[in-house]
N, C-alpha and C positions, 0 to 999 in steps of 0.2 A: 701348458694347459693341454691335458691329454685328449680331451674330446671336443676341442674347439670347432673342428670341422662339422661334427655332429650338431653342435649348437647353431652354427652358421646356417646349416641346412634348414633348421626349424624356424629360426627367427629372421633370416635374410641377411644379406651382406651389410646393409647400412646399420641395422640394429647391432650386428656383431661388432662393427667398427666402433660404435658408441660404447659397447661393453669394454672393448680394449682401452678406450680413453678413460673410462671409469676405473679400470684396473690400474692403469698407470698412476692415476691420482691417489688411489688407495696405497699403492706402494710408496709414493712420495710422502704421504702423511704418516703411515704406520711404522716406517723404518726409523731407526736411530739416525740422528743428523749426519753422522760421519760415514754412513753407508752409501756407496755409489751405486746408482741404478742405470742399467742400459737396456733399451728395448731392442731386441735382436730380430732378424727375419723369422718367418715361420712360427709366429706366435710364441716365442720364447722371451723371457726376461733374464738378465744376468745381474746378480748382486755381488759387489765386492765388499766384503766385510773387513774392517780393520782388526788389528790384534785384539783390541778391547771388545768389540762387538762379536768377534768370531767365537769368543768363549761361550756365548749364549746363542750360537747359530741355530741349533735345533729348536730352541724355544721361539726364536724370532720367526723361523720359517713355519712352524706349526701355527703360530698366531696369525701369520699372513694368510695361510691357507684357509683358516676359519673366517677371516674377514672377507677374503675374496669370494668364498662360497656364499657368504651372507649378502654381499652386494649383487651377486649373480642371481640369487633367488628372486630379486625384484624385477629382473630383466628377462629371464628365460622361462619357458613353460614349466609348470609344476612337475611334469613327468621327466624332466631332465635335471641333472645336477652337474655343476662345473667340477671337473676332476683335475686336481693339480698335483704334479709330482715335482719334488725338489731334490736335486742331486748336489751333495756337498763335496768339495775337494779343497785340500790344503795347497797353498802356494809354498813351494820349497825350492831348494837350489836346483832341482831338476826341471822346474817349470820354466821353460825357455820361451813360451809364447802363450797368448790368450787361447789359441787353438788347443794347446796341450791341456790347459786348465779346464776348458769346456769339455774336452774329450773325457777327462777324468770325472768330471761331475756327471756327465751322461752315463758313463760306465758304472759309477757308484750307485746311480739311480737304478740301473738295470739289475745290479746285484741285490738291491733292496727288494725289487719285485720277485727275483728268483729265490733269494734266501729268506726274505722277510725278516732280516735281522742285521741291523747296522753294527751291533756291538760284537758280533762273532763273524769276522770275515771268513771267506772261503778257506778252510783249513788246508786244502791242497796247495794253495798259493803261498801260505805263510812260510812253508819250509823251502821255498825256492829263493835262490840268491838273485835278487833283481838286477844287480849290476852285471852279473854273468849273462842273464837273459838279454838285457839291453845291448851288451857288447856283441852277442850273437846276432841280434837283429841288425845292428849297424854294420857288422861284418858282411852279412848276407847281402845287404843293399849296396855296400861299397864294392864288394868283390863279385857281385852277381852270382852268388854261390848257394842260394837256397836250393832245396831239393824238392822236385815234384814227384808225386806218386798218383796212381789212378786206381779207383775201385769200381768194378762193374756194377751197373744197375740193371737187373734182369727183369724183363717183362713177363708177366703171367698170362698175357694174351699174345696173339700173333703180332709181331712188330718187326718191321724191316730195318729199323735203326739199331745201332750198337751204342749203348749209353754208358758213360763213365762219369764219376765225380772226381774232380781234380783236388788233390791235397797238396799242401805246402808245408815243409818241415825246415828246421834250422840247418845251417851249413854242417857238413860232415864233422868239422872240428868242434862243433857244439852239439853233437848228436844226442847228448844226454838230456838236452832241454826238451821236455814234453811239448808237443805241438800246441796243446790247449794253453799251457803257460805262456808260450811265445806269443800267441795272439792276444791273450789277456793283457800282457804288458805292452804289446804293440799298440793296441787300442787306447790303453791308458796314457800313452805318450805320443799319440797322434801319428804313429808309424803304420797304422793299419792300411791307410790309403796307398802309401808307397809300395807296401808288400802286395796289395791287390793289383796295382799296376804292373808290378814285376810278373805276377802269375799270368795276367791277361796277355802281356807281351809274349811270354813263353808259349802259351796256348796258341796264340795267333800264328806264331812262327812254325808251330808243328804242322800246320796245314800248307806250308810252303813246300813240304817234302812228300807230296803225293799221298796224303792221308786218304782213307776210304771216304767215298762220297756219302755213305750212310752213317758216318760217325757223328755223335752228338755229345758234347762235354759240358758238365755243370760246374760253374765257377762260383765259389763263395765270395761274397763281398762283406767287408767289415762295416761296423757302424760309422767309422770315420769317413768312408766313401759315401755312405748313404746320405750324410748331412753336408758333404763338401760341395761348395760352389764351383770348384775347379775340375771335378771328376768328369762330368759329361763333355765339356769342351775338349778335354784330353782324349776321352774315348772316341768322340766323333772324328778327331784327327787320325786316330789309330785305325778306325774302320775304313777311312779313305784309302789306307795302304793295303787293306785286306777286304775288298768290297764283297767277296763271296762268303765271308765268315759268319754272317748273321744267323743263318739257318743251322749252324753247327754248334752254337753256344747257348747255354741257359745261364742267367745270372740268378744267384740264390742268396736271400737274406734271411736272417733269423727272425722268428716271430717276436722274440724278446726285443730285438732292435727296432722292429716295427712299432711295438708298443711304446717304447721310450721315445721314438722319433717319428711318430705317426703324423705330426704336423709337417714333416718334410716329405711325406709319402706321395701326396698329390703331384708335386713337382717331379719327384723321382720317377713315378710311374709314367707321367706324361713324356718325360725325356726318353725312357725306355721305348715307349710306343712310337715316338717320333723316329727313333733309330731302328724300329722294327726288330726289337729284341724281346726275348721271352723271360718271364720272371717266375721263380719258384720260391716258396716259403719253407724254410726248414724249422725243425722243432715245433711243428704245429701241434697245439694242445698243451704247451708247457705253462700257459698262463690261464687265468680264469676267463671264461667266455670268449674264446678266440674267434667265434663266428661274428662277434660284434665288430671286429676290425676288418673283416673281409671286404665290406663295401668301400673301404678307403683305398683299396689297392686293386691293381689290374693283374692279378696272378693267373698263371696257367697250370701250375703244379704245386703240390705241397708234399713235404716229407714229414711224416708223423713223428711226434716226440716219442721217445722210447717208452714213456710212462703209459701210453695207450696200448702198448703191446704186452705189458706185464701180466703174467698169469693167464693169458688167454687159453693156454692148454689145460688149465685147472678149473677155470670159473666160467660158467655159462653167462653170468652177468657181464663179465669182462668181454666175452666174445660179442654179446649183444651190443654193448657200448661201442665197440670197435666198428661193428657192421653199421650201426646207426650213424656214427661219425663219418664213415666213408660214403654212405648213401647221401648224407647232407652235403658233403663236399662235391660229389658228382652232380647234385642239383645245381651247384654253383658253377658247373662246367670245369671243375678241376680234376686233374689226374693225380692219383695218390700213390706215394711211395712209402713202404715200410722199411725202415733202416735199422742197422745194428742187429740184424737177425743172425743168431748163432747156430740155430738148430734147423736142419732140413725138415724135421717133423712138423714145424710150424707152417710150412708152405701150404698144405691143404686148408688149414684154418684161415690163412690170409686170402687164399683163393676163394673160399666160401664167403668171406667178407667183401669180395669184389675189389680187393686191392689191385692196383694196376702194375706196380713195380715192387721188387724186393732188392734190398741192398744189404750186404753183411758178409761176415767171414764164413758163413755157411757155404757161400759160393767161392769167394776169394777175398783174402785180405788185400789192402792197398799194396801195389807193386810198382816197380819202376817202368814196367812195360804194359802196353795195352794188348795183351795176348789171350784174353779170356775167350773160350769157345762158346759163343752165344747159340749156335745152331744145334742145340741138344734138347732132347725131350726127356723129362723125368716122370716117373710114375710112382706116386706115393699113396698109400691107403690110410684112411682115417678109421680108427676103431672107436 
């Protein structure tokens, strides 16, 4: 249930709990008799369809959504609507645990939001040999052989810190595997969290060797970590080993993962706050009405989706939309990064839009070393 927290805010906790009970009853009555129903934490339900009922999985879930919205309409205020998302995943020989199956279901739901098409999967991934990718992931975890790289994030204002985003790639022997494909399959098979932990440990160890006091690194977290019950106890134990690391790291999650897992975000943000850690949201603006989800999270920075930067050098309307988005984000107290910038000539336009940071190959592509010369001044004119 995508917007359950919003509903709970309006109707109160007791009414929301009654709605949950009603929903559980609807599921029990509306589903075929041989479907198993499980109520999970964070306002999720899981349905296990047998071979027979799974043939009609889409019809069953669409009928369920209609019935759930109907019962909710009698409970919640007329200005609200219960929004339900259903992710479908097949149980196969590679499904070795319930965690893997739930990870696949969430991932497939996120693909639906991004591609809006279940029948045409991501064409980039269709051509990838999944067994090779999984072997590369398992090798990297077993042999401690993933590769780190770093891309500078350059401030358009005076800033004493040196910012980098940390990237993780497949082991050298599997270098042909694109990073995006590696993480797609990692999340699908619940390997995202182990990879995240590997990256975090490597970053923490970097600061054992006399790193600069003004260095700040952004670490991406997968959806697997975002919904994991074990991630924060592990992270808390790691932080005890590196007590001074908090001010040097920012954890970053994708807007798409927030949308799919927003019912986990209150706990996630509270845990980050308790550990005094900073949150950034990447791909901001890749979904419809992203400002609707901002009140659910306690973010400090956002990295704009590349779609918001398209044609800003050609279209006054696109520049206006960018400036309005940035201004609105600043009103929420968020600092804004424009990423994947390839042309230096875009910098004056980003500066005029009051963007705080720029990241992209126009400055430096990801490299093995953090050797970017931040203390430089550029002069560019706009015609």
